[in-house]
N, C-alpha and C positions, 0 to 999 in steps of 0.2 A: 199867397203866403200859406205855408204849411201850418197846421195847428200846433206843430212842435216848435215852431219858431217863437222865441220869447218876444213879448211886445217890445216895440222900439228897435228891434234888431232886424236888419234886412240886408240885402245885397250879399256880400261875401260871408255874412254871419248866418245866412239862411241854412237851416238844417234840413237836409234831404236824405232820403234813403233810410235804412234801418240801423245804422251805426251812429252812435252819439259820442261826442268828445267827453272825457272824464275831467272834472274840475279838481285837480290835486293842489293841496296847499304847498307853498314854497318850502324847500328844505331849510331847516334852521341850523345853519352852520355854527351859529354862536354857541349853541348847546354843546356841540362836539368839541369846540375849542375849550370851553369851560371844563368839560369832563377830563380832557387831556391835562390841563393845568392842575386840576385837583389831584389827579393820579400822581403827577410829579411831586406835588407838595407832600402827599402821603408817604411816598417812597423816601423823600428827604427826611421827614420827621422820624420815620422808622429807622433809618440809618443812624441819625443823630442819637436816638434813644438807645440803640444797640451799643454805640461807642460809650455812652454814659454808663451803661450797665457794666461794660468791660472795665471801665475805670473804677467803678465802685468795688467790683469783686477782685480787682488786681491791685490798683494803685493804693486804695485805702488800707489794704492788708500790708503793703510794704511800709507805709508811713509809721504805723505803730511799732513795727519791727525796728525801724531806724531809731525811733524815739526811745524804745526800750534799750537799744544798744548804747545810746548816749547816756541814759540814766545809769546803766551798769558801769559805764566808764567813770562817771562822776562818783559813784559809790566806791569804786576801787581807788580813785584818787584821794577821796576823803579818808579811806582806810589807810592808804599809804602815808598820808600826812601825819607826822608824829610830833607831839609836843616835846620840846627839848627839856630833858630832865636836868634841873639846876638845883643846887642846895639852897635851902632857906637861909636868910640872914642869921637866924638863931642858931644855925649849925656851923657858922663860920666864926673863928676866933681871930681877932685882928690885934696886932701889936702896933702901936702908934708911936713914931719917933719924929723928933723935930730936928731938921738939919739946917735951920735958919738961926739968925740972931734974935728973933722975937721970942720973948719968954711966954710961957703958958699956952703956946700954940698946940702942943701935943695933947695936953689935958682937955682943952676946950673941944678939940676935934674928936677925941675919944668919947667925951660926954655926948656929943651930938650923934655919933655912930651908935652909941648904946641906946639912945632914944629911938633910933631907926631899927632896932631889933638885933644888932650885931653883938656878939660877945667880945669883951675887951680883955686883952692879955696884959702885956707890959706897956707902960707908958713912960717916955723919957726922951733924952737927947739921942740923936743918931750916933753910931760908931764912927771911928775915924775914916772908914772907907767911904762914907757918904756925907759926913759933917761938912757943911759949907760947900758941897760939891754938886748939889742938885739944884739946877737953875730953873727947872720947870715947876709946874704946880705940885708935882709929887711923883713918887715911884712906888709901884706895887711889886712885892717880892713874894714868891711862894714856890712850892714843889712843882715838878713837871706835871704831876697828876692834876694840879689845880688850874692849868692853863686855860681850858675851856669850861671851867666850872666855877669854883669859888673866886678865883681871880677875876673872872668876867663879871660876876655878881658885884664884887667890891668895886670894880671899875665903873659901874653905873653911878656910884656916889661921888666920883671925882672925874669930871670930863677932862680928857686930854692927858690923864696920868699914864706914864710909861709902865708897861707890865713886863716883868722878867721872871724867869724861873732859876732855881739853884738846886743844889744837891742836899738840901736840908732834910732832916727826918721829921716826921710829923706832918700835920696839915695846917698849922698856924700860918697866917699871912702877916707880912709887914707892910705898913703904910708909912712911907718916909716923906715928910712934908718938905717941899723945896721953896726956893725964893719966890717963885711965881704963884704960890698958894694964896688965894684970897677967900677961901671958904669952900665947903662942900657944895655940890650941886643942890639946887632947890629941891625940896621933897617931891614936888610934882614932876619936875624934869627927871629926877632919879627914878621915880616909879614908872614913868613913861619909857625910859631906857630899859628898865628891867622887864617890862611887858614885851617890848620889841625883841629883847634878847631871848625870851622864852616862847616867842611866837612859833607855831608849827610851820614846817617847811615840807613841801611835797617831795616824796622820795621815789615817785614812779619813774621808771626808765622810759626813754623815748619810744620804745616799742609799745608801752602801755598807754601812751598819751592818745587822745582822740583828735 
């Protein structure tokens, strides 16, 4: 046995000559696979981060712009909304006429309208054109200029009253009480109707809407 032969090894493991086998460790393929997986993960995270940065610098800039446009549109709509200009009850003179058989109806109604802030003009029985001919709760008469102004305001005090215009001179209104009259509207209901009448309405054109 050669002196270079390790103890316990013989036969085909006998080392002879002047060349010796090199004992190399086995290749570690596991490390190579791990390195490849890690590289793929890094590339994926890098790409995702790039997309996030693009969204931050582009998408976030568009959102405030869109929000600002909506805010400007709301501001324009609020500016376009105009409160309806209506005369105050104190600027409206009402003549109250009774077209029924019930006595004292015109005076009692005139007194109530006065309490509600209206000015009272003539109080008495209706003329022959309307006496015993008004079957509804009442009729409101006034000049054409009062149609969407003082007539509408007086109409809030008597629900269902018919409104007409004539060729009279001046701005006084006539309230003719008919057979269906059972009293003026309750103050709360009249105030609610007046508030709704004066409510602002948007005047923006379809091109200006958002």
